[in-house]
N, C-alpha and C positions, 0 to 999 in steps of 0.2 A: 425186534431181534437183530435189525443193521445195525442200530445206533450203539447196542451193547456190544457187538464184535468190534465196530471201530474204536470204542471206550477200551476195550477190555487190550487191545494193540497197542493202543496209545500207554496201559498203563505201564504194558510189561517193558516199551521202550525206556519210561523212564527207571522203571526197577535196573534195568541192566545198566542204563546210566550213571545211576545212583552206585552200584557196585566197583564199576572200571572209573571211577572217579574217586570212591574212599579208599580203593585197595581193598587190603583186606587180613587174615594170616598167609602168612608163608605157604602155608599145607594149603590152606583156600585156591592161591597161586597157582601150587604145582597141580593139583586134582582140575584147576579150570585149561591148567594149559594141555593137561592129558587129554582132558575129554575134547579142547578143540580140535587135537590132531588126530583124533578117533571120529570125529565126526567130517572130518575134512571132504573123505568119500563121499558120503553119503549127500555132505551138499553139493558136490557137483552134479549128481545125479539126478538132484531132484532141482537145478538151477532153473529150469524153465517152468515147472510147478510154481515155484516160487512166484517166478516172476507173473506169472498166469494169476495167483493170487493176489499179488500185488496189485493186479492191475484191477482185480474185482472190487477189493477194499475199498481202491482210488474211487470206482465207480459208485459203491455203497456209500461213502465216506459223500459225496456230490450229493446223493440222494437225501440222506440225514438230512446235510445241509442245506437241502431246496435249493440246489444248484439245478442248472441243466446240464445233462451230459452232451458230450460231443457227438458227431453225426457216429464214428468208428464206435464210440463206447455203447451207443443205443443199441439194445435189442429191444424191436418195439412188441415183440412177443409177451412181453410182460409189463407194457403198461394198456392192455385191452380194458381198463377199470378208468382210464384218465376221462375228466369232464373237463369242457372247454366249448367255447362260441369261437370261431376264427373267420377270418375275412380273405380269400384272395382274390386278388389284382389282377386281370391277367389279359392277353390280346388276342386268345384266340376265339375271334365271334362264330365263326366258322362251325368250330365243336359245339359251342355254346348254344349256336339256332339247330344243329343236328341232333343234341341229345348226350353226344358224345360224351360232354363234360358229366352232365348231371349222371349218367350210366357209371362211370366212374367212381363219384362220392359216393352214390350208393352200395356199389363194391366196397369200397374203403370203411363205409359206415355196420357194413355185414361185420367187421372186425373191429371196427372204433365205435359202437354205437353211440358215445357219450361224448364225440366229438362233433359238434354239428359244424358245416364248412358254407358258408356264405360267397358266391363269387359273381365278381362283376369284369365284364367283357367290355375292352372298351376298342374302337376302334380305329382309333389314331393313337397309338399307344406308345410309341416313341416321343411323341410332344406332353401329350396327356398326363402320361406317366410323373416326369419332370415333374408338372405343374403340382401333381398332387405328392408327390414327396417331398418338396418344398414347404406346403401346406401341413404335409404330416395326416391328411386325410386318405388314409390309403388301408388300412387293416392291418394284417398280422404279415401275408405273405404275398410276395410279385414276384414280378422278372424284373430283374437289375436294369433299369435304363443307363444311356450314356453317363453317368456321373465320372468324377476324378477318382482315381484308387486312392488317394490321399483321403478322401471323403467317406469313405465306404465306411468305420468306423462311427463314422458320428451318425448314418442312417441305418445301420445293420448289424446283427449279432454276428462275431465269427461262429463258423459251423464246427471247423477243425484245421487241424494246420496241416499245408499243404503237402508233408511227411507221411501223414496219416492217411489221411485223403485219398493221396495218388497210390496208395498199395491197392484200393478197393474201387475205384471210379476212374474213367478217361476224362480229359479235356476239364481240369477243376482249375489248373493255373491261371484260367481267364480274367477272374477277380480276385486275384489270390493280392496281400498286399502285405510285406515284410513279414512272410511266412504263415500268414495266416487266411485262411478262404471263406471268401464271404457268398460264394454264390454255390450253386453246382445246376450243371446243366438240366433241363428236363429231358431235351433229345440232344445228338447230335448232328452235325449233316456233313455231308461232302459234297463237295462244289463241283457240277458237271451243268450237263443240258439237257433237259428234258425235249423229247420229240417224236414223232408218232411214226411209230415202224413202216406203216402201210402206204403210207405218204413218200417214205423215201426210198421203197419199193417200185412205186409207179413211177416216182423221178427217174430210174435209172440209176437209185446207190444202192451198190453192193458191197460199200467199204464203211467204215464210219470214219469220218476226217479226224484228221491231227495235229492239222497245223490251220492259222485262219486264213491262209488262202485255200486251203481243201475246203473248209467252210464255206466260207464265201462264194466257192465254184458250184459246191453242191446247194446253196440256196438259189442261186440262179437256175440250178437244173429243177427246182421246185416249181419256180415260177415259169419256165417253159413248157414242162411237162405237164403238170398239177394244177388245181384250180385251188391248192392253201395257200395262206400266208406263208411265206415262209420263214422269216423269222418275226413275232410279234412280241413288241416293245412295251407292251404295258404302259405305255408312257404318261397316260392320266393317273393311273392310282397313284401316280408318285411313289412311294416308298420302293414300289418295286422296283426302279431303277435304281435304285442303292445297290441292288444285288451285287452289278456288275463289280463292285469294288471289293469283293470277298475274293476274288482270283489274283489279288496284287501276290508280289511275293511268290511262295510255294508254285501255285501254275505257273507262276508268268517266267518266272526264272529259277526255278527247282531249289530255293534256298530257304531252309523253316528258320531263319535267324533275321531273315530279311523284313519283315513286315514290323514285327516289334524291338528291333538292334539297328538294322542299320537302314532303314528306310527316312528316318527323321534325320540323319548325319548326310545325307547323299544331296551332292551339290545339282545333280540334273538328274531325278528320276524317271523323265517324261521322253527321254532321244529316243530315238530309235538305234536299236543293236545290228538293226541291218540282217535280221534271220529269223524274222517272223516269232520272236519271242518280247518278252520287258513289256512294260504296264504301256507302252507306247501304241505297239499292235494288239492287246485287248482292248483300249476302246477304236482302236482302227476298224474291228468287225463292226461293229456298231456305227460307227461312221458310216465306213462303205455300205452296207448294209442299205441307210438309208437314201445316202447320197444315189443310190443304184437301184430304188425302189423294190426294194426286199423286203420291206415291212408291210404292214395293212395301209388302206389306201390313206385314211385320217387318222393320224395316230394322236390329235387328242378326244377322241372320243373312244378309247378303248377302254374296254369292260372287263376288270378282274375278275368278279363273277363269272359271270358268259363266257370267258375263253378258256374256263376247265372243261366244259363239257364240250367245246372249237377243238381243241386239242385232242380229246378222247376223240371225237368223230373223223378227225382228220381235216378237218378244215384251218388249222395250221401246222405247221410243219414242225416248226422249233421255238422255244421258248429258254432265256438263260436267268434259270432260279437255283437256289440249292435245291438238297434232294429230301429237304422236307415237304415239297411240293408234289411230289409224284403220288404219294396216297390219294391226293385230292381230286387228281388230275384221273385218275384210276376210278375215283368214286363216281365223278361226272357224268359217265356214259356208259353204253352198251358194249362199248368195245376197249374193256380194261387190257386185254391182253397185246392193243395194240400202242399202249405209252408206253415208252423205254426211254431209259436211264445213260446217257455215254458222260466218259471223260471229258472234261471242255479241250477243246481244238490246241492243242499246245502242246508243243515238242522243246524236249531242252537237252541236248547234248545225247539224241536217240532215244531219250524216255519220255514217258507222261509224267507228269507229277497231280496227285490228289490231294488239295487239303481240305483233311476232315477236322472238324472243332466243335464245341459246344455253339447250341443254340441260347437262345434266351435261361439265363441260370436263376432258379430260385431263391429267393432272399427270406430271411424275417426280420423283420420290426426290432430294432434294438430298444424300442421303448414299449414293447407289448408285456404285458404281464409276464411272471416265469412260468405260470399257467397255461397263458399262450402259447408261449416260447416253446415249452414242451410239446404241447398240442399239433405246434406250427411244424416243430423237427420229426415228430412222428407221420407225419401228412406227408410232408417232404419225402421223406424214406421211404414208405410206402408206396407214393408214385414214381420214385427211381426207380425201387427195386423190384416191385408185386404189380403195379399198374399195366406193363407192355405197353404203352402208352407210345414209348418210344419206338418198338418196333411196329407197331402198326401206321404211325405215323411214316414209315419207311424210315426213320432215324438210323444213324448208326449209332451201334453200340453206345453207352455210357459207362456200363455195368462191366468190369475187366470180364473178358471170357463169355459172356452177353453174344448172343445171336444178330444177325445182319439178314434182313430181307435179300432174296434174290435179286431185285433188282442191281442189285453192285457187282452182280456176275460178269457187266462189260468193262468190269477195275482191274477186272485180272490181268497180271503182266504190269498195272503203274504201280506207283510206288505212293503210298497211301501214307503220309503221315501229317502231322501240326503245327502251328505257330508256335518256337518258343517263347515263353515270355522274357520283356523289358530285360536289361542286367537291374542290378542293383543300384539305387539312386535317380533311376531313369522310366520309372513305373509311369508317369503322369506325361511324357515328354509326347508321347501321340495325341494324346488328348489337347497337350498344351500346343500344340502345331496345328491340328485340326481347325483349334479353338482362332488362334492369334490369324492363320490363312484362309479361315472361314470356307476351306473344301472337302473338311470332315471327309475323309478316306473310314469306309465301314463304322461310321457312326451318323447314316441318315442324310448324306452329301447327296441327296436327292436331283438339288438344282445343276450344280454340275454335270453330272450326266444326263438333264434333260436337255441342257445347252449342247451338248451334242446332237442330239435330236431333232433341235432347232435347227441349228446351224448348215447340219448336212441337209436338212429338208428345203430351207430358205435358199442356200449358200451366202449367208450374211457372214459365216467366216469355215476359215481352213482349219483343217484339226490340228496343224502345225502353229497357226494362230492362238488356239486355243490352249494347248500346251503351253506355246511361251508365255501365256497371263498364268496359268497354274507354277511356273516355275518363278517367273516374278515374286507371287505370293507366297512360294513356298521360301524360298529365299530372305526375303523381308520378313516372315516367322523366324528363322534362324535365326535372323541378325537380332530381333528385340527380345527374344529368348533366350540368347547366350548359348546357343544350341551348336556343340562344334560342326563341322562339315570335314567328313575324314573319307567320303569316298565320291 
């Protein structure tokens, strides 16, 4: 039926074109003109319906041709009979172990019983996913690792245009290239600080800190007045140290164009502005906390899984992690009501800024079969719009108009915004700079942050020495890559 409708419309178009090209009698032309004039008003009133029909026919034509619809074209309610077996590679080992992933797939299968979903959880996802990607041995759906945007089309299927997708979802420009989006966030994060409310109360802290200096003062109060670890570094896990990079830009200077448009063009991004803001004071918090004994006794023995219960029980005062960690901390003990989430302690021009953006993004293997591409897109759309995974994880909503958890109440009065994409032609600049400088900001650069902990703990380097080294590497990368220095 769909194919017949498409063919009929195509035939009608050919007939109209033939009449216009061949002309006709004067009477026929006159009658056509009169009919055209009489139909103008009707055409105006049905323009919207005509557009909707055109879109429907376009989608049906794609179906007839065996093409996979785009995300915004896809109405998953019409695909309950699709049959396929797909594989989903992800990093959520904790949710694989506690059964959350299996429960969501079971719920998905109650609506799509013939789409079988095999899942594989990878512990060191940042590294292993890149290796799997290079070999092609990863399946149909994965979370996009740190690849160059110019290589996206080599690995992944475009899901929709940025213009279309941004009408329905938030934070979809993270993996956009030349107008096409190759990824959709499974959830979004707001960047703040985890803390234990009971510890703060026992320490005598009655107001959340809004600057690095206030935060460091509060950490000292925790040390002096409680038995809790003031700031837990999570050094040993490695990947957790990279969380500090997420506060560059919006949080530290209030500029949502900084991270993707100005950072790479800045000559000295690590200098101290002198007002408790900027990248300098972001990492100063960590350095000073370590240097003043406001962390765990032995940072080399931190335990990622164990720290969740420790924060819940009040054995830890604060941890610097994205909002994704909030739900895990609440679930890890008997006092979830004591787990809080606050804006990062930085104030720019009298205002606190919160950076919100997509977490890992779903993507689809460009080399998958057409059947598996369709099944994968159905699975992704269901996960984003119907699974409630984002909400249950404490995520900031990906769906426009979606609900946010109560944990974000502390952000009232803050300006919540997201990083703007890179300028056209500069989409790969940050990745290029990260690779050339080997600093890897917001791209798994854990070593450089661990270096801060080590230097502060043993006194081997001053913070200014570290920043001088970073600046030298940054400037050398700019020169090597031919990236202009504009700021």
